[in-house]
C-alpha positions in Angstrom: 18.9 -7.3 21.1 21.5 -9.2 19.0 24.1 -7.4 16.9 25.5 -8.9 13.7 28.6 -7.7 12.0 29.5 -8.6 8.5 32.0 -7.4 5.8 30.4 -5.7 2.9 31.5 -6.9 -0.5 30.4 -4.8 -3.3 30.8 -5.2 -7.0 33.3 -2.8 -8.6 32.8 -1.8 -12.2 35.6 -0.7 -14.6 35.8 2.8 -15.9 35.2 1.4 -19.5 32.1 -0.3 -18.4 30.7 2.8 -16.6 31.5 4.9 -19.7 29.8 2.5 -22.0 26.7 2.4 -19.9 26.7 6.2 -19.3 27.0 6.8 -22.9 24.0 4.5 -23.6 22.0 6.5 -20.9 22.9 9.8 -22.6 21.9 8.5 -25.9 18.4 7.9 -24.5 17.5 5.0 -26.6 16.5 2.9 -23.6 15.1 4.0 -20.2 17.3 3.7 -17.1 15.3 0.7 -16.0 15.9 -1.0 -19.4 19.6 -0.3 -19.0 19.7 -1.5 -15.6 18.1 -4.8 -16.6 20.3 -5.1 -19.7 23.6 -4.5 -17.7 22.6 -6.0 -14.3 23.1 -2.8 -12.3 20.8 -0.6 -10.4 19.1 2.3 -12.2 20.4 4.8 -9.6 24.0 3.8 -10.4 23.4 4.5 -14.1 21.8 7.8 -13.3 24.9 8.7 -11.2 27.3 7.6 -13.9 25.4 9.5 -16.5 25.6 12.7 -14.2 29.1 12.2 -13.7 29.9 11.9 -17.4 27.9 15.0 -18.3 29.5 17.0 -15.5 32.9 15.9 -16.7 32.4 16.7 -20.3 33.1 20.5 -19.8 36.4 19.8 -18.0 37.5 17.6 -20.9 37.6 20.6 -23.2 38.7 23.2 -20.7 42.0 21.6 -19.6 40.9 21.8 -16.0 40.2 18.0 -16.0 44.0 17.3 -15.5 44.2 19.3 -12.1 40.9 17.7 -11.0 42.1 14.2 -12.0 45.3 14.8 -10.1 43.3 15.7 -7.0 40.9 12.9 -7.4 43.8 10.3 -7.8 45.5 11.6 -4.5 42.1 11.5 -2.7 41.7 7.9 -4.0 45.1 7.0 -2.7 44.1 8.3 0.8 41.0 6.4 0.9 42.5 3.2 -0.4 45.2 3.4 2.4 42.4 3.2 5.0 41.4 0.3 7.2 40.0 -1.9 4.4 36.5 -2.8 3.6 33.7 -1.2 5.6 32.0 -3.1 8.3 28.2 -2.8 8.5 26.3 -3.5 11.7 22.9 -4.7 11.6 20.7 -4.6 14.6 17.9 -7.0 15.3 15.3 -6.7 18.0 14.1 -9.7 19.5 10.9 -9.7 21.6 10.3 -12.4 24.2 
């Protein structure tokens, strides 16, 4: 068995881009698959952004969003100070 390690690089999207795509998904004019093709992202990401946008709407009007944002930012800071990008290990079985 041979083990290969590689650093994962993933595309990061701005909050503005996520909000724009999530809003399009909420409108429902296009399917998630159509939006994914239009913006070059996976439909599962769009579904997640849409769900996050809808879940966050109530906190926008309740004032609880400020406390949640502060906690979220502190959690991001903890994660960002970690050991850097994740390392993925891929196992490949080779038979004689």
